[in-house]
N, C-alpha and C positions, 0 to 999 in steps of 0.2 A: 668893621670889613664888608660889604654886600657881595652880596654873591654874585659869580659871573654869567653874565648873562648868556640868555644856548641861541646861539646864531638859528636863523631860521632858518630852516631844507638841509636842518646835519640829521646827520645817518644816527637813529633810536639804534639803542642800544639792543647786540643780538639778543635772540631767545635762544637758551637751549634746545639741539640738537633735536627733532623727534627721533624716535626709532624705526626702522624702513618697515613701511606699512605692511598688515600683515596681506597675506594674497590672498585672493576669492576662488574661492575652488565651487564647482556648479558638481552637483549630486548625478550619476548616472539613475535611470530606473531601476538597475539592480540593485544598488546603496541605498537610494527611496522604497525598494520593498522589502531590505535586509534590517531598516530600521524601524518598519512597519512591524514586523514578524516579532523583531525580541519586544517591541515595548506588548506583543501578545503573551502573558505568560504563560497561558493555558497552552497555547499551540510551542511555545519554546518546551510544555515539557514533556506535550506528546511529541516530540519529535527527538529527543532524549529518550524517550521508550523504545521507539521504533529502530532508534538507531542500536540500543543495545539489543535489542529481538533481531535485527538481523546479524548482529555480531551471536549470539548466541546461539544462533540460528549457523553461521556457515562452521564456526565454530565449537560445533554437539560435538563433532567423533573427538577431535582435541580435548575437550575437557571431559570427557569420560573415558579419554584414556587417561590423562593426568592423575581426577578422583578418582578413577577404580569404581564408576560407574556401568554396570551394566545390564542393560534395561529389558534383557533377556532373561535375566540370570531369578531362578526361583530361591526360595526362601520360603520353607515348608516349617521352619524350623518355627518360624513369628505366627504361623494360623493355630489358631484353634480347633484342631481337627472332629470335636463334640459339637460345636457350634456351627461346620460348613464351610469350615476354613475362613471364619470370619480374622482379621488382624490381634494379636492378643494387643495389649494395650491401650490409651485411651487414645484416639484424636490417630485410630488408621494405624496405630505403630508406628508411632513418633515419636522417632529415637535420636544418637549424636549419629548414625549408621545412614539412618532412612531418615533427613530431616522433613522431610512429607511426607512420612510413612508410605507403609508395600498395600500393594494394590489383593484383595479377596482372594479366597485361592484355588493361585497360586503363588505369589509373597511379593512380586516384582517392586523393586527401589521405584516408585513414580513419579520423586523429583527427575530419576535417570528419564525414564518414559515419556514427560514433559518436556523436557530436552529433545529427545529424538524426535520428539511431534512435531517439535517446531520445522524443522526445516524441511519438513513433510510441507506441511503449509503454506510457508511465504513462499515454498518454490513454484507448489501447484496457483495459487495466489499474482505471483509476479507475471508466471510464464500463461496467466489467463488474462490479465493484463495487458500486459506486450503485445500478446495476441492480436485483444480487442479492439488496442488500440492504434495496431499497422492495420487493419481491415477496416476500422470506423472511421481513419485520417484522412484515408486517400479517399475510401467513397464519399466521405462527406464532402471532403473540400472538392472533389470531383463535381456534383452534385450542386453545392451550393454558389461555384465561378461557369460553369457552363451552363445551366437553368432548363428549363424549355424541357424536351422531351426524354433529356439523360438524366435530371430534379425529376419526373417521374416516373420513370423507371428504377433510379435507384431509395424513391420515396417508399415506393410501393412496399420495394423487397424490405426494409427499416420495417414496414408495416408487420408484412408477411412475419420475419422471425418474430417482432414483439410477442403476437401472436400463437408464435407455434410453443405448444405444453413445453419447455425445457426439460421439467422437473422429471416427467414420465420418458421425458423421449432418454434423459442422461440415466434412469433407475434400467430403462432397456437396454440399453448400449452398455453402458458397463456391465450388468449381468449377460449380456449375450456374448462378452470378451474375456471373461474370466480365467475362461482356460487356453487363453492365448494369442494371439493376433501381429500380422509384421512384422511375424519373425522377434517379439518381445513377446517376455512371459514374467509373471509375478510383479514387482515392484517397477518394475521400467514401465511396464503396458502402463497399471495403473493410474500412476501420473501421468502417464501421457494419453492416456485419453480424459481424465478429467480434465488436463490444461486444455486438449480440444474442443469438448465438450461444452466446459461455460465459456473459455474465450471465446471458439467458433460464432456461438447459438447471444451475445451480450456488443460484439460490437453495434448494433442500431442504436447502443444510449452514444454515446464514444461519437456516430455518425451523425444522427440531429446535430449536438453540440456542435461540431465542427462546419457541420453544413448552415451553421446559422449565422455564426461567428463569418462564416466565409459570405455568406449575401452583404453583411456589413461593408469588409473589407473589400469587394470589388469594388466598388461607390468611389474609395481613397484615395488620392491625389498620386499617392506614388504608387496606385496598378496602373492611373492612365499616364504616368510619364513613361511607366516600363512601355505600357504597350505603343506610344510616339515615339520610342527608342525602336520601333521594331520587334520586341520582346514577343515569344508567343505562346502557347498558351503554356505548357509543358514547364518554360522556365518560370512564368508568372506565381504555376501555380509551389513548384520546390523552391524557387529563388525566391519567393517576395511574399506569400502567404505562407506556407508554413512555420517560417518562425515569427512570424509574430502570432501563431496560433497554439506558440508553447508552454503560457499562462493558462491560458482554459485547457488542455493534453493534461499538464501538468496537476496540475487542483482537481481535477475529475480521477486522474491516474489515481491520488492519494485516497481517493472517496468508492472507488470501483475494486480497488486491497480488499476495502476487510468483508464489503459482501462474497467479494470470489473467496475470501477463508472459512464466513458462516456457509455458502454453499456446498464447502470441500468439508467441512462438517459435518453437514448436512446430509452428503450423499453417505458421508464413513460410519456417521451413529445408523441410515439405514441399512449399513451392511452390504452397499455397490459402494463405496468406494475404495478406503486402500482398509487393504484386507491382512491382519494376524498371519503373523507377528511381529508383524512392523506394526508399534505403534502410531496412535494418530491423535488429537482430544477427541473429536464425533465418536472415533470406535471405543475408546475411553468412558464417552459419557453415555454410550452407548452398554458397554457393560454393566455401569453404578446403575444398574434402573434393577436391576433387582438383588444387590443389595441398601438401595438408597436407606433406609430402614434401619435397616444394623452398624451401615458405616455411611454416615453420611459425609465424611471425608473426604470418601474416592471421587462423589460426584463433584464436591465445591470446587477441588484443584483441579482440574479439566475444564472446568465452567468459567470460574475466575482467568483460568487462562486466555479461552475464549474475549471474556468479555474485558479484559486490559487493552487487548491486542488490535481490537476494536475499534477500543473506545482511544486508544492512540491516532492510531492511527484517524479517524474522526477529527479529531482532537485538530494534528497536525494538516488536514486538508480544510477545516473552517480558515486558519491562520492562514495558510499560503492564500486561498481565496480571500479576502479579506486584502495582505498585506500585496499581492498584486491587482487587483482594481483602481486604475486611473480615476476613479472617481470619488476614491477613500482618503478624507483628510488625513 
């Protein structure tokens, strides 16, 4: 028997229906930046450390109360009176009760003082950075957008502040206000003075970056479109230009914070920053100078705290810079 002949034009057998087509979704700039940032393991590690440090600073008082840590409690029984108050035992008196040992001469728990000093350093650093950003961003965007004599005046002002002997001024003003000023005394006065001195005289660094970015952005099409629709200068500055400057401002802020931490530690080290009995990392380093040969542990711990904090912020800043760079693949 012969097989049936297929007639011309007969419908071919239907193929199995394919599944629904996968919808193609575009990625926003923030999603692209996040994917780039996640690929940078060093930046992610730095970000995790920064988050932990911020939580440690914010929760310093609850942590001290929960674990029974007192940064001002003296433990004279843990010191060797015959050796000038050197902690008993190895590694600065490390033990189960004092994980990082105790400080010489007073016997205060070093771990509790590191935790207590963390919120002071971060508060001064963040406060000074916010002040620098506020002044530098406003003046930088005005100088870059308007140009002409406005740009000349603000640029010369930046040069004047950059040439100002900041360290000498900070030492002199901090020393002169030790007795109190503006209705403030003690720790609130010291923190306020440090934030003002560091933040007010560091704004030209942010101002220069914002000015340079604004010079490029003001020639873009979206600015011309805003002008053609009748938008005036203030609207263009704060509604069109500033949103496009968030990336550079964020990146530079993460790099400015560790600089401010080092500056605060330096002033406390010189004795014109945070004053005892309040714990500060710079003050602990200053106290450790006398004992570093017989008790190096007391110098190593606050030094490592500053090193880890600064390194974490720098790694985070480098990662953010690479992630937010539109030219980065």
